[in-house]
N, C-alpha and C positions, 0 to 999 in steps of 0.2 A: 211874177216872172221867175224869181229865184226858186220858189217851191216847185214850179212845173219843170224847170231844168233839173233840179235835184231828183225829182220823181222819174224823169226820163232816164237819167244816169243809173238810178237804182234798178229800173226795169231792164236796162240793157245788161247790167252786171248779174242779174238774177240767175241766168243759166250757168254762169261760171261759178257762182257761189254754190248752187245746187250740185254741180259736178264735183267741186272740192269737198262738199259734205259727203257725197257718195264715196269718193276715194278714201276719205278719212275713216268712214265706217267699214269699208272693205279692209283697210290696213289693220284696224282694230280687231276685226274678225280673224285675219290671218295671224296676228300676234297671239290672240287667245288660243287658236288652234296649235300654234308653235309652242306655246306655254304648256298646254296639255301633253303634247307629244314629248316635250323635254322632260316633264315630270315622270312620264312613263319610262323614258329611256334612263333617267337617273335612278329610278327604282330597280330596273333590270341590272344596271351597272353595279349598284350597291350590292345586290344579291350575288352577282358574279364575284365581286371583290371579296366578299365575306366567305362564300363557299369555295371558291377556287384558289384564292390567294391568302386566306387566313386573316383578313382585316377584321378587327373586332368592332369597329364603329365606322360608319360612313355618313357624312353630313353634307347636304347640299347647301351651297351659299352663292351669293352673287345675284345677278339680275334675273335668273331663272326662278328664284324664290317667289316672286310676286308678278302677277299678270300686269300690274301697274308699272313695273320696272323693266320688263322685257323689251328688247329692241331687236332690230334686224340682225345685229351682230352678236346677239346673246349666244353664249356657249354654256356647257354644263360644267360647273365648278364643284368639285368634290374634295372635301377634307377627309383623309383616310387615316385611321389609327392602326398602329401595329402592322403596317405593311413594310417589310424590310426594304431599305433603299434600293438594293440590287434588284428587287422585284418590281420596283416602281416603273421602270422602262418597259419591262415585259407586260405588265398589267395595262399600261397605256397603249401599247401596240396591239394587244389582243382585244381589249375592250373598246378601243377607240377607232378601230379600222374603218368603220362606216360612219363616223361622226365627223362633222366639220372641225370641231375643236373640243378637246376634253382636257381639263386641267385637274391633275391629281396632286395633292399635297400630302406628304407622309410625315409623321412626327417620329418615326423610328430612328 
């Protein structure tokens, strides 16, 4: 009796478990796509910061570094060398105009 009840419950829950697994796979796929897009944007931003603002080095850090760490709230975090502080705001405004969030850290 106990085994048949348990099997009945498992059978009833199976569609919900399958739906949850599909949603999880879809989320993982979206996060992977977001990770790839973020890496591409970070490369473009690094090139702009070096060419247009004179940064000598730009390093990506934070959750965007790894597809295993990325989440829905991930942004692009960049450490920037030799970008004068007065240029930090201008660089953020010009390079981050179409990004949800861009964090620049200058050591100048």
